[in-house]
N, C-alpha and C positions, 0 to 999 in steps of 0.2 A: 473515439470514445473509449473509456476504460471501465471494466467491470470491477465493482468493489462490493465486498460482503460485510454486512453488519449483523451482529449477534446479540440477542438480549433475551430475557425470560419470556416476552410476548412479542408478537408481530408489531404491535403499536409501539412498544419500547424501542424495537429495532428501527422503525421508521423515524422515531424521535432522534436517535443517534445520527442518522443520515441528515436530518434537518439541522441538527446542531453543527455538524461539520461543514455543510455546504450552504447553509443559509436558506435560500429560496427553494423550498422543497418541490414546488411544481415544476422546476426545471430539470429534475431528475426523472429518469425512466426506470420503472420497476421491471426487472427481468424475470425473477423467480422468487417464490416464497415457500419455505419448507419449515418443518418443525420436527426435531429429533430429540431423543433422550441422551444426556451426557453420561459419563462413567458413573456418576452418582445417582442415575435414574431420574434426574430432573429434566423436564421438557425445556428445550431451548429453541427459540425461533431464529431462523436465518433468512435474511432477505438479500438479494443481489440487485444492485442498481447500476445503471449505465451513467458514467460521469464524464463530462467534457475533459479531454486530456489535459488542457491547460490548468483547469481547476484542480485536477488530481495531482499534477506535478507541483503546483503551488502549495498544496496541502502537506506534501512530504518534503518540501524544501529543495527540489531539484530544479536547476536552471536549464536553459536551452542547450548550453554547451555539454552539460552532463548527459542530457537526453540524446544528443548526437553521438556521443561515445557509446551509449547503450545500444543505439540502433546499429552501429558498426559491429558490435559484438553479436547482435542478433543476426545480421547479414552473414557473418562468418559461420554461425551455427547452421543457418539455412543451407549454405553452400556445402557444409559437411554432410548434412542429411541428404542433399541431392546426390552427392557423390556416392554415398552408401546405397541409395536407391537404385542406381544404375549398375551396381555390382551384380554379377550373375548369381542367381539363386538356384538351389537344387530343384530339379524337376519333381513336381508333386503328382501323385496318382490322379490321372485325368478324370476318372469316374466321379470321385468325391467332389472335385471342383465343379464338374458339370451339374451335379445334383444340387450343390449349394447355390450355384448361379440360377438354376431353374427356380428354386424355392425363394430365393431373394427377389427374383422378378415377380413372383406371385405375392410378395408382401411380407414373408416371414423375416424376422430380424436376423441379421448376420451373426450377432453374438449368440443367439440361441442355437443357430445351425452350427456354428463353430464348436460350441460346447458339446453338441450331440455327435457330430461327425468326425472331428479331428482325432479323437481317441482311436478311431478305426484305421487310421493311416498305418500301412504296413501289414494289415490283415488281408486275407484273401478276399473278403467280402468287399473291400474297398475298390476292387476292379470291376464289380458287377453292378451296373447302374440300376437294373430292375430290382435287385435285392436291396440296394441302398434306398431307392424310392419307397419300397415296401416298409423298410425299417423306419424311415422318417414318418410315414403315415401312421404306422402302428404306435410310434411314440406320441404323435399328436393325439391320437384317439385315447391313449392311456392317460395322458396328462391334462387333456382338456376337461374342465370341470363345468358342470351346470348345477344350478340351485333349484331343486324341485319346488314346485308351487305348493304351499301349505294353505289349504282353503279353510282351515278350522282354527288355527292358532291366532290368539289376539296379538296385534302388533301395531307399532308406530313406525312408519317408513318415510324417510326423508330422501328426496331426490336432489342431487347436486350435479353440477356440470357447467360447461361453458355456455356462452350465448349461442343461439341459433341451432341447437340440436333437437328441439321439439320436446323440451322437458315438461312444459305445462300440458301439452297435448297428451304426452305419455301418462302423466298423472291422472288426467281425465279418463283415459282408457282403463287405467287400473281401477279407478273409482267405479266405473260402469261395470267392469268385469266382476268385481267383488259384490257389488250391489245386486246385479242381475243374474248371479250364479243360480241356475235352476235347482241345484242339489243343496248347496250351502250358501244361501243369500246372507249377506252380512251387513250390519249397520256401519256406515262409513261417514267420517267427518273430514273436512279439509281445513288446513291451515296455510295461509299465504304469507310468507316472509319476504316476498319480492316487492319492496317499496320503491324500487328504482325504475322499472320498466313501465312506460306509459301504457295503460290499458291492461296490465297484468291482472289486477284484481277483478276488473270487469269481465275479462275472459273466463276466469275461474268461477266467478259468480254466476255466469251464464250456465256453465256446466253443472254447478251445484243446484241451481234452480230447476234445471231440466230433470235432474235425477232426484230432486227432493232431499238434498243433503245439507247438513249444517256446514257453514263456511265462515271461518274467522280470518280477519286481516290483522296481522301483528306487526307493530312498529318497534317494540322494545323487548329487551331480554326478560324484563319482569312480566310483560304481557304474554310472552311465549310460555313462561312457566304457568301462568294462570290459565291460559287456553288449554294446555295439556291436562291440567287438573280437571277442568270443567268437561273435557271431552273424553275422560278416562273410561266412561261407560260404553263407548262405541267399540265395536269389534276391531275396526281398522281406522287409524288416523294417518292420513297422507299429508305430507308437508312439502310445499313447493318453496324453492329458494331462488334467489336472484342468479341469473347466469353471469359468470365472471369472465371478464377479459383480464389478461395478466397485466394490463397497463392501467386498470381502473383501481387505484389504491383505496379509495373510500369504500367501494363495494366489497373489495376483498377483506378489508379490516372488519366491516360490519358482519359479513357472513362468517368469518372466523369467530367473532364474539358469540353469534347465535349457536354455532355448532359446538363450541366449547363451554357454553354456559351451564349446561345441565349434564355433567359427567355421570351422575347417578341414575339418569334415565336410561331405560333400555330402548334405544331408538336405532333401528336398522337403517343403514345408509347405503344407497345405491348410486353409483356413478353412471351418469347417462352420457354416452358418447355416440357419435355418428359413425356408422360403418363406412361412410365415404371418406373419412379422415385418413391422412397419412400417418404412418407409425410415429414419426418424430413429433407430429402435432399431438397425437394421443398421449405420448409419453410426457410431453410438456404439460398437458392438462392434468395428468396424474400427479406430477410433481407439485403443481399448484395446490392440490387438495391433499397433500401428504400429511397435513396436520390433523386429519381425521381418519379414523379407521373405516375403510371401505369394505362392506360386506359382500357386495355383488356388483356386476356391471349390467346395464341395460343397453342393448344395441338398437339405435334408431336408424331410419332411412335405409333399411336393409334392402328395400326394393329399388333403391336408386343407384346401386353399384353392382358391377360384375366382378369385383375384386374384394373379397372379405379377408384375404390373408393378413392384411395390416392389423385389423382388429383382432383376429384369432391369434396372431403372433404376440400381440400385446397381452392378452389374458393368459396365454401360455407362459410367457416369460415372467409375468407378475404373480402367477398362481391364483388369479381371481376367478370365481365362478360367474358364469353368465346366467342371469335369472329370467330375462324376457327379451324378446326380439320384436321390434316394431317394423311392420311391412307396408305402411301406408298411413293416410291421414284420417281414415274412417274410425269413428269412436262408436263402440269399443272393438269393432271387428278386427282391425289391423294391429292386433297385439296378441302374441302367443308365448307361452312358456318356452324357454330355451330347451332344445332337444339336441343332444350330442350327435346322434346319428344324422339328423338333418343338416347340422352344421358341417359335418365331415363330408357328406354327400355333395353339398354345395361347393366345398373347397376342391374336392376331387374333380368335379365337373369343370372347374376353372383351369385345371391342369391341361385340359385338352383344347382350350380356346387359343 
């Protein structure tokens, strides 16, 4: 299989380019979808698809003989890299490498550790493991961001994220938390944009009925705008979206359209990710949602893992604040505002496991 990128003003246009080039669109596999601004400040959508090698070669006019010549050149390049890899390299300070390995084992990304520790090579501190460990923890504590809970401000909050992270349950916990706040109880309304998952509306309708909340199911962009207008009198409007698999093209396109349809609206967006996920998976999820501004991260399934370094490393590297942490399935008890001290204590405890 060969990866190929298509670029257009919108994700849908990019998908059309892939369909025009390769015909039967269902035979292609979507790998990534991102959106960035070009040099003129215009938004450009980029999708990456996996294409059968024979189809790709045919599209650019290369026959099998030419392909064989190319493979020979690639083999030569690989041999050259292997030869370079076995050349002796200068011995590096052992303490830095041990600390980096320790922190990588606990889930922190290698790129973040390299940027933090490599500038210290040659310095006297580079030989002291205890000082290096203290330095890494201090930097984590300084750079880790949390978003304080504001119980009084009016807001619309949209939850986005992949399938299976407990997004709908988290939204129900937030609704109960805001509604039942003994100091600042707030009027809450729910909007459900998840028209894909069987039972999604019924699950949210149950929560809404239990709490006595207004609940709207929305199928179109026009209906989304109308619902927001009609619910503007509520203190909090919580919006549930469909969980996205990177290979579900239809769901991805429709969610993009909802998220980008109302740029003038002040809608806060929270990315919901599981604390049990691996760093590479979390980063892939983040890339799939790069077309929308993410204001905060909500960590779910915090009680199901003894390794939170992957999720902490992600928010550290991306500079995203954590707003809430979900610690179980009970509504609304198992949801708490993110606390930097608690997060750091939990991570330090893992260093001794």
